[in-house]
C-alpha positions as CSV (number, residue, x, y, z in Angstrom):
1,M,150.7,231.6,70.4
2,A,153.5,231.2,67.9
3,K,154.9,228.3,69.9
4,K,151.5,226.5,69.9
5,I,151.3,226.8,66.1
6,I,154.8,225.5,65.7
7,A,154.1,222.6,68.1
8,F,150.9,221.7,66.1
9,V,152.8,221.7,62.8
10,V,155.5,219.5,64.3
11,I,152.9,217.0,65.5
12,V,151.2,217.0,62.2
13,L,154.5,216.3,60.4
14,V,155.4,213.5,62.8
15,L,152.0,211.8,62.3
16,A,152.3,212.2,58.6
17,A,155.8,210.6,58.6
18,A,154.5,207.8,60.8
19,F,151.6,207.1,58.4
20,F,153.9,207.1,55.4
21,A,156.3,204.8,57.1
22,S,153.5,202.4,58.0
23,Y,152.2,202.4,54.4
24,R,155.6,201.6,53.0
25,L,156.2,198.9,55.5
26,S,152.9,197.3,54.6
27,D,153.6,197.6,51.0
28,K,157.2,196.4,51.0
29,Y,157.6,194.0,53.9
30,W,154.1,192.6,54.7
31,D,154.6,189.5,52.8
32,K,157.7,188.7,54.9
33,L,156.3,189.7,58.3
34,A,152.8,188.3,58.0
35,P,153.9,184.6,58.2
36,M,155.9,185.5,61.3
37,L,152.9,187.1,62.9
38,G,150.6,184.3,62.0
39,M,148.6,186.7,59.9
40,E,149.4,185.4,56.4
41,E,147.1,186.9,53.9
42,T,144.9,184.4,52.2
43,T,144.0,184.7,48.7
44,A,140.6,183.2,48.0
45,K,140.9,180.5,45.4
46,A,138.1,179.0,43.4
47,P,137.5,175.5,44.6
48,D,139.0,172.8,42.5
49,A,136.5,171.7,39.9
50,V,134.6,168.7,41.0
51,P,135.0,166.0,38.4
52,V,131.7,165.0,36.8
53,I,131.3,161.3,37.4
54,A,129.3,160.2,34.5
55,T,127.0,157.3,35.3
56,P,127.8,154.8,32.6
57,T,124.9,153.8,30.5
58,E,124.6,150.1,30.9
59,A,124.6,148.3,27.6
60,P,121.6,146.1,27.1
61,T,122.3,142.7,28.7
62,T,122.6,140.1,26.0
63,V,121.1,136.9,27.1
64,P,123.1,134.0,25.7
65,A,121.1,131.8,23.4
66,T,119.6,129.0,25.4
67,T,120.6,125.6,24.3
68,E,118.1,122.9,24.3
69,E,120.0,121.1,27.1
70,E,119.6,124.2,29.3
71,I,115.8,124.4,28.9
72,T,113.9,123.4,32.0
73,F,110.2,123.0,32.7
74,P,108.2,123.0,35.9
75,S,107.5,119.7,37.5
76,F,104.4,117.9,36.2
77,L,103.4,117.5,39.8
78,S,102.0,121.0,39.6
79,S,100.5,120.6,36.1
80,A,98.0,123.3,35.2
81,T,94.6,122.1,34.1
82,V,93.4,123.2,30.7
83,E,90.0,123.0,29.1
84,M,89.5,121.5,25.7
85,P,88.8,124.4,23.3
86,T,85.4,124.4,21.6
87,D,86.7,126.3,18.6
88,E,89.2,125.5,15.9
89,T,92.1,125.9,18.3
90,W,91.3,122.4,19.7
91,K,93.8,121.2,17.1
92,L,96.7,122.9,19.0
93,I,95.8,122.1,22.5
94,L,99.1,121.4,24.5
95,L,99.3,118.5,26.9
96,N,102.5,117.5,28.5
97,R,103.9,117.1,32.0
98,N,103.0,120.7,32.7
99,Y,99.5,120.7,31.3
100,K,96.7,118.2,31.8
101,V,93.2,118.2,30.4
102,A,90.3,118.8,32.7
103,E,88.9,115.6,34.2
104,S,85.4,116.6,32.9
105,Y,86.4,116.3,29.3
106,V,85.2,113.3,27.4
107,P,86.1,113.1,23.7
108,E,83.7,112.0,21.0
109,L,85.3,108.9,19.6
110,A,85.3,107.0,16.4
111,P,87.3,104.0,15.0
112,A,90.6,105.0,13.4
113,L,89.6,102.8,10.5
114,D,86.4,100.9,9.7
115,G,86.3,97.8,11.8
116,S,89.4,98.8,13.9
117,A,89.4,98.5,17.7
118,I,91.6,101.6,17.8
119,Q,89.6,104.7,18.6
120,L,90.5,108.4,18.0
121,D,88.7,111.7,18.4
122,A,86.1,111.5,15.7
123,R,87.5,114.6,13.9
124,V,91.0,113.1,13.9
125,A,89.7,109.7,12.8
126,A,88.3,111.3,9.7
127,E,91.6,112.9,8.8
128,F,93.6,109.8,9.6
129,K,91.4,107.8,7.2
130,K,92.3,110.2,4.4
131,M,96.0,109.8,5.2
132,Y,95.7,106.1,5.4
133,D,94.0,105.8,2.0
134,A,96.6,108.1,0.4
135,A,99.5,106.0,1.8
136,K,97.8,102.8,0.6
137,E,97.7,104.1,-2.9
138,D,101.4,104.5,-2.7
139,G,101.8,100.9,-1.5
140,V,102.4,101.8,2.2
141,E,100.4,100.5,5.1
142,L,99.8,102.9,8.0
143,T,98.4,100.4,10.5
144,P,97.1,102.1,13.6
145,V,98.1,100.1,16.8
146,A,97.1,102.5,19.6
147,G,95.0,105.6,20.0
148,Y,92.7,106.8,22.7
149,V,93.5,105.8,26.3
150,S,91.3,106.8,29.3
151,T,92.9,109.1,31.9
152,E,92.4,106.3,34.5
153,I,94.3,103.7,32.5
154,Q,97.0,106.3,31.7
155,Q,97.6,107.0,35.4
156,A,97.8,103.3,36.1
157,L,100.4,102.9,33.4
158,F,102.4,105.8,34.8
159,D,102.2,104.5,38.4
160,Q,103.4,101.1,37.2
161,K,106.4,102.7,35.5
162,V,107.2,104.6,38.6
163,E,107.1,101.5,40.7
164,E,109.4,99.7,38.3
165,L,112.0,102.5,38.6
166,V,111.7,102.7,42.4
167,A,112.3,98.9,42.5
168,G,115.3,99.5,40.4
169,G,116.8,101.9,43.0
170,A,115.5,105.3,41.8
171,A,114.3,107.7,44.5
172,D,110.6,108.6,44.4
173,G,111.1,112.1,42.9
174,S,113.5,111.1,40.2
175,A,111.5,108.0,39.4
176,M,108.4,110.1,38.7
177,F,110.5,112.4,36.5
178,L,112.1,109.6,34.6
179,A,108.8,107.7,34.2
180,S,107.2,110.8,32.6
181,E,109.8,110.6,29.8
182,T,108.2,107.5,28.5
183,V,104.7,107.4,30.1
184,L,103.0,110.7,31.0
185,P,100.7,110.9,34.0
186,G,96.9,110.7,33.6
187,G,95.5,113.7,31.8
188,C,98.9,114.8,30.5
189,S,98.9,112.6,27.5
190,E,97.4,113.4,24.1
191,D,96.2,109.8,24.1
192,N,93.7,110.9,26.8
193,I,91.9,113.1,24.3
194,G,92.3,110.9,21.2
195,I,94.2,113.2,19.0
196,S,97.4,111.1,18.5
197,V,97.8,107.7,16.9
198,S,100.5,105.1,17.1
199,I,101.3,103.6,13.7
200,G,103.0,100.3,12.8
201,M,105.5,98.9,15.3
202,Q,106.0,100.8,18.6
203,V,109.7,100.3,18.5
204,D,112.6,102.5,17.5
205,S,113.2,100.5,14.4
206,F,110.0,101.9,13.0
207,A,112.2,104.9,11.9
208,Q,113.7,102.7,9.3
209,S,110.4,101.5,7.8
210,D,108.7,102.6,4.6
211,A,105.7,103.8,6.6
212,Y,107.9,106.2,8.6
213,R,109.6,107.5,5.4
214,W,106.2,108.1,3.8
215,L,104.9,109.9,6.9
216,K,108.0,112.2,7.0
217,D,107.3,113.2,3.4
218,N,103.5,113.4,3.5
219,A,101.9,113.5,6.9
220,A,101.9,117.3,7.2
221,K,99.6,117.5,4.2
222,Y,97.0,115.7,6.3
223,G,97.7,117.6,9.5
224,F,99.9,115.2,11.4
225,I,103.3,115.7,12.9
226,E,105.9,113.5,14.5
227,R,105.2,114.5,18.1
228,Y,108.3,113.3,19.9
229,T,111.8,113.3,18.3
230,A,115.2,112.9,19.9
231,E,116.2,116.4,18.6
232,K,113.4,118.0,20.5
233,K,113.4,116.1,23.8
234,A,114.6,119.2,25.7
235,F,111.3,120.9,24.7
236,T,108.9,118.0,24.9
237,Q,110.6,116.1,27.8
238,V,109.6,112.9,26.2
239,T,111.9,110.3,24.5
240,A,111.7,109.8,20.8
241,R,108.6,107.9,19.5
242,P,108.9,107.7,15.7
243,W,105.6,105.7,15.6
244,Y,103.6,108.4,17.4
245,W,101.9,111.0,15.2
246,R,99.8,113.9,16.5
247,Y,97.0,115.8,14.6
248,V,97.4,119.6,14.6
249,G,95.8,120.5,11.3
250,S,97.5,120.9,7.9
251,E,98.4,124.6,8.3
252,A,100.3,124.2,11.5
253,A,101.8,120.9,10.4
254,E,103.2,122.4,7.2
255,A,104.6,125.3,9.2
256,M,106.3,123.1,11.7
257,K,107.7,120.9,8.9
258,Q,109.2,124.0,7.2
259,T,110.8,125.4,10.4
260,G,111.6,122.1,12.1
261,A,109.8,123.3,15.2
262,C,108.0,121.0,17.6
263,L,104.6,121.8,19.0
264,E,106.0,123.6,22.1
265,E,108.2,125.8,20.0
266,Y,105.5,126.5,17.5
267,L,103.0,127.6,20.2
268,Q,105.7,130.0,21.6
269,Q,106.2,131.8,18.3
């Protein structure tokens, strides 16, 4: 019995020693042995911080100021048809290679001056007479030389200009474009509704005349503007016509005189 007890105690002591040795080995040498055994202890690490990729806020795109040379307009071949307004806005109707008056419109006409063969829209004729009389008091003659032209005649003049350009070597498309700079197609000209009047000589030298200087100073008071100038060709797409004056009403005419805007610019404001 005593032997059994002694044997039991010896076993317990051996096991205790083995456990202690194992603990010390783990504590003291594990870091060296683990790599050799392929059992390297891994210490969990927090994942590297994912950088925040800030989406840059796009600065508002600044559109470069458009120069007059860069301005383009749709082809007059697809001109939109506009009706002549029946209210006071008739004074500001816009006709050019992009807009043509409805074929059904027929203006009420009257002589530009008593006894004159030149006819204008009756409302415009009344205002032109006032301007004519005022200029005459200042010793200036504003002789009307052209006014209302029917749409049919206008188209015939345009076609003739195109034929001349084609005969000179221009391609059909470019010929039509170039022609419209001097003769607009039928329905696209203000002459077709009688609200513009040609004064004096229909030549560039009219810009050096007393009549032209008087008009530059006074026409706005009577509701007339110089419709086509060299400075505004990029907007109007028509070459300068110093003799060609359009009625828009005194309020709009004075505003355009102050700002230097042409009709296309004024209507976009």
